C-alpha positions in Angstrom: 58.3 49.1 127.3 60.7 51.7 126.1 59.4 55.2 126.6 59.7 58.0 124.1 62.2 59.7 126.4 64.2 56.5 126.5 64.3 56.3 122.7 65.5 59.9 122.6 68.2 58.9 125.1 69.5 56.6 122.4 69.9 59.7 120.2 72.0 61.3 122.9 74.0 58.1 123.2 74.9 58.2 119.5 75.7 61.9 119.7 77.9 61.4 122.7 79.8 58.3 121.5 79.9 58.7 117.7 80.6 62.4 117.4 84.3 62.0 118.1 84.6 59.2 115.5 82.5 61.2 113.0 84.9 64.1 113.4 87.8 61.8 112.7 89.1 61.7 116.3 89.9 58.4 117.9 87.9 57.5 121.0 89.8 57.1 124.2 91.8 53.9 124.4 91.3 51.3 127.1 89.0 48.5 128.2 86.2 50.9 129.2 86.4 53.2 126.2 84.4 53.3 123.1 80.8 52.4 122.2 79.0 49.7 124.2 77.6 46.5 122.6 74.2 48.2 122.4 75.4 50.9 120.0 74.0 49.1 117.0 70.6 48.9 118.7 70.8 52.6 119.6 71.5 53.5 116.0 68.6 51.4 114.8 66.4 53.2 117.4 67.6 56.5 116.2 66.7 55.8 112.6 63.3 54.5 113.6 62.6 57.7 115.5 63.9 59.7 112.5 61.5 58.0 110.2 58.6 58.9 112.5 59.9 62.5 112.8 59.6 62.9 109.0 55.9 63.1 109.6 56.1 65.5 112.6 54.7 69.0 112.5 55.3 71.6 111.3 54.7 73.3 114.6 54.1 77.0 115.3 53.2 79.4 118.1 50.4 80.5 115.8 48.6 77.2 116.2 47.2 77.9 119.7 43.8 79.4 120.2 44.8 81.3 123.4 45.9 84.8 122.8 48.8 86.1 125.0 48.2 89.3 127.0 50.1 91.2 124.3 47.5 90.3 121.8 50.2 88.8 119.6 50.1 85.1 119.1 53.7 85.1 118.0 54.5 85.4 121.7 55.3 82.2 123.5 52.7 81.4 126.1 52.7 78.8 128.9 50.9 78.3 132.2 52.7 77.3 135.5 52.2 73.5 135.7 52.0 73.1 139.4 49.4 75.8 140.1 45.7 75.0 140.5 42.4 76.9 141.1 41.8 77.7 144.8 38.8 75.6 145.8 38.1 78.1 148.6 37.5 80.9 146.1 34.3 81.1 143.9 36.3 81.8 140.7 39.4 79.9 141.8 41.6 82.9 141.7 44.4 83.4 142.5 45.7 79.9 141.8 47.5 78.0 144.5 50.7 75.9 144.3 50.7 72.1 144.5 54.3 71.2 143.9 54.8 68.2 141.6 51.1 67.9 140.7 50.7 68.9 137.0 47.5 70.8 136.3 46.2 69.4 132.9 45.1 72.9 132.0 48.8 73.9 131.7 49.2 71.5 128.8 46.2 72.5 126.8 46.5 75.0 124.0 49.8 76.4 125.2 53.2 76.5 123.5 55.4 74.2 125.6 54.1 70.9 124.3 54.5 71.8 120.6 57.8 73.4 121.3 59.0 70.2 122.9 57.7 68.1 119.9 59.5 70.4 117.5 62.8 70.3 119.3 62.6 66.5 119.8 61.9 66.0 116.1 64.6 68.5 115.0 67.2 66.9 117.3 66.4 63.4 116.1 66.4 64.3 112.4 69.7 66.2 112.6 71.3 63.3 114.4 70.0 60.9 111.8 71.2 63.1 109.0 74.7 63.3 110.5 74.7 59.5 110.9 73.4 58.7 107.4 73.8 61.8 105.2 70.2 61.1 104.1 68.9 64.4 102.8 65.3 63.6 103.7 66.1 64.0 107.4 67.9 67.4 106.9 65.2 68.8 104.7 62.5 68.0 107.3 64.5 69.4 110.2 65.2 72.6 108.2 61.5 73.0 107.5 60.6 72.6 111.2 63.2 75.2 112.2 62.0 77.7 109.5 58.4 77.4 110.6 59.1 77.9 114.3 61.9 80.5 114.2 62.1 82.2 110.8 58.9 82.4 108.7 57.4 85.9 109.4 53.9 84.4 109.4 54.6 81.6 111.9 57.7 82.5 113.9 58.0 82.8 117.6 59.0 86.2 118.9 62.4 85.9 120.8 61.0 86.4 124.3 59.3 84.5 127.1 57.4 87.4 128.6 54.4 85.1 129.1 56.1 81.9 130.3 54.5 80.0 133.2 51.9 82.6 134.0 49.8 82.0 137.2 46.2 83.0 136.8 45.2 85.6 139.3 48.9 86.3 140.1 50.9 87.2 137.0 51.0 86.8 133.2 54.5 85.4 133.2 57.6 84.9 135.3 61.2 83.9 135.2 60.5 80.3 135.9 58.9 80.0 132.5 62.3 80.1 130.9 62.9 76.5 131.8 60.4 75.6 129.0 63.1 76.6 126.3 65.9 74.5 127.8 65.9 72.4 124.7 67.2 75.3 122.7 70.6 73.8 123.5 69.6 70.9 121.3 68.3 73.1 118.6 71.6 75.0 118.1 73.4 71.6 118.2 71.0 70.4 115.5 71.4 73.5 113.4 75.2 73.1 113.3 74.8 69.5 112.2 72.6 70.7 109.4 75.2 73.1 108.0 76.7 70.4 105.7 73.2 70.0 104.1 72.0 72.1 101.1 68.6 72.1 102.7 69.8 74.4 105.4 70.9 77.5 103.5 73.1 80.4 104.3 70.0 82.5 104.7 68.6 80.0 107.2 71.8 80.0 109.2 71.9 83.8 109.3 68.3 84.0 110.3 68.5 81.5 113.1 71.7 83.2 114.5 69.9 86.5 114.5 66.9 85.0 116.4 69.2 83.4 118.9 71.1 86.6 119.4 67.9 88.5 120.1 66.7 85.8 122.5 70.1 85.9 124.3 69.8 89.6 124.7 66.3 89.2 126.1 67.6 86.6 128.6 70.2 89.1 129.8 68.1 92.2 130.0 64.5 91.4 130.7 62.9 91.2 134.1 62.1 87.5 133.6 65.6 86.8 132.4 67.3 88.5 135.3 64.9 86.7 137.7 65.8 83.3 136.3 69.5 84.1 136.2 69.4 84.5 140.0 67.6 81.2 140.6 69.5 79.0 143.0 68.2 75.6 141.7 67.8 73.8 138.4 66.2 76.9 136.9 69.5 78.8 137.3 71.5 75.9 135.9 69.4 75.6 132.7 69.4 79.4 132.3 73.2 79.1 132.2 73.0 76.2 129.7 70.7 78.1 127.4 72.5 81.4 127.5 76.0 80.0 127.0 74.8 77.8 124.1 73.3 80.8 122.4 76.4 82.9 123.0 78.6 80.2 121.5 76.3 79.8 118.5 76.2 83.5 117.8 80.0 84.0 118.0 80.3 85.5 121.4 82.8 82.9 122.7 84.7 85.2 125.0 81.5 86.2 126.8 80.5 82.5 127.2 84.0 81.6 128.4 83.8 84.3 131.1 80.5 82.7 132.3 82.0 79.3 132.3 85.0 80.5 134.4 82.5 81.7 137.0 80.3 78.6 136.9 82.1 76.8 139.7 80.5 79.3 142.1 77.0 78.3 141.1 77.9 74.6 141.0 79.4 74.6 144.5 76.4 76.4 145.9 74.1 73.6 144.6 76.0 70.4 145.3 77.1 69.2 148.8 80.4 67.4 149.4 78.5 64.0 149.5 76.8 64.8 146.2 73.3 65.7 147.4 71.5 68.6 145.7 69.6 70.1 148.6 67.4 72.5 146.6 66.2 69.7 144.4 65.7 67.4 147.4 63.2 69.9 148.7 60.8 69.1 145.9 58.0 66.6 145.9 59.7 64.9 142.8 63.1 65.1 144.3 64.6 62.3 142.1 63.4 63.9 138.9 64.7 67.3 139.8 68.1 65.9 141.0 68.6 64.2 137.7 67.3 67.2 135.8 69.7 69.6 137.5 72.6 67.3 137.0 71.7 66.9 133.3 71.7 70.7 133.1 75.2 70.8 134.6 76.4 68.1 132.2 75.1 70.3 129.4 77.0 73.3 130.8 80.2 71.3 131.1 79.9 70.0 127.6 79.5 73.5 126.3 82.4 74.8 128.5 84.7 72.3 126.7 84.1 74.4 123.5 85.6 77.4 125.3 88.5 75.4 126.7 87.1 75.3 130.3 87.0 71.9 132.2 84.0 71.8 134.5 83.9 68.0 134.4 86.8 67.8 136.8 86.0 70.9 138.8 86.2 70.0 142.5 86.1 72.2 145.6 88.5 71.4 148.5 85.6 69.8 150.4 84.6 67.6 147.4 81.7 69.3 145.6 81.7 68.2 142.0 79.7 66.8 139.2 81.0 63.3 139.7 80.0 63.4 143.4 76.5 64.4 142.4 76.3 61.6 139.9 77.7 59.0 142.3 75.1 60.0 144.9 72.3 59.2 142.5 74.0 56.0 141.3 73.9 54.6 144.8 70.1 54.4 144.5 69.8 53.3 140.9 68.8 49.9 139.6 68.2 47.9 142.8 70.5 49.9 145.0 69.4 51.6 148.3 65.8 53.0 148.5 65.6 56.7 147.6 65.1 58.4 151.0 63.6 61.7 149.8 60.1 62.7 148.8 59.1 61.4 145.4 55.3 61.5 144.7 55.7 59.8 141.3 57.4 56.5 140.3 61.2 56.8 139.8 62.0 56.6 136.2 65.5 55.9 134.9 65.6 57.5 131.4 67.1 60.8 132.5 69.8 59.1 134.5 70.6 56.8 131.6 71.4 59.7 129.4 73.6 61.2 132.0 75.4 57.9 132.6 76.1 57.5 128.9 77.9 60.8 128.8 79.7 60.2 132.1 81.1 56.9 130.7 82.8 58.7 127.9 83.9 61.8 129.8 85.5 59.9 132.7 86.3 56.7 130.7 84.4 54.8 133.4 82.9 51.5 132.3 80.8 51.2 135.5 78.6 54.0 134.3 78.1 52.4 130.9 77.3 49.0 132.5 74.7 50.6 134.8 73.2 52.5 131.8 72.8 49.3 129.8 71.3 47.5 132.8 68.7 50.3 133.3 67.8 50.2 129.6 67.2 46.5 129.7 65.1 46.8 132.9 62.9 49.4 131.2 61.9 47.1 128.3 
């Protein structure tokens, strides 16, 4: 059975492989270049998802019943997913950490689930619009964006002051910023919508203003500074979010400066053999290794826009994105057994999306072949 995430990976496949052709640029030549035989199926999957997304939402931070500590429901509110009531305490407070074990309470009446549903729908609809020019898709995506970000009665305030709060310990922390990592896809989608009359100049101006305000919060708030200093996937996705927002709001030079320094962060996270030690410490070490690499692939894609090549960045001792990918590939699809702690079944969907992009970036057919094999195995 193909999961929802796997279907959305098909959207990424189309964005990765068809975007150059859509822009009028030839795909790289060679026997390993260009779309795979499964591209037609991926396009069909994209359009099926887009039809479903026409009925999605709209979503708003105002829909929750919980009220943030500020008293303003426009503030984004989430609870730390791996923290649970302490059974040794009569009231369970303060909560204690059980890494990798999701507390269902964290997904009830908080903003991260509807935010994810909104971003998935917007990304899918915008990709379908670019692929078909069907204005239905653009109009629905525009509505979802307006409700979440722009309409004064339903918009989210541009902060995460109350992200991943831990009952009995705090009302929010830097780690909560990981919840908005899909903002990278939102700004990509907004740019695809710019050719549509449904996404007006006023909409574009409003979203850029919101993104500029959120970028400022990321750089100046206590939570933002805390997340910027994170040494694992949290720091990677902070970088991806911030640079995406800087590029979208016209601050290219500032984004470029960050990309030029990104090698320092990358080389601190990836070993010469490709291991990501801070992700391997986790109880879901496969998931976090893939998630962090996906974050780095996102940063590298954005860096291209500023003329910086992180894809081929390599330290003298061999630390690189490709080394990190090849370390994971060795355990994928019937390879060696994953030797690190993994309390949940290994899923391939995140790696498939990374492989699809790697096949294009490095013109490497072996990555596409493995991605197609993993897709078939998941059916």
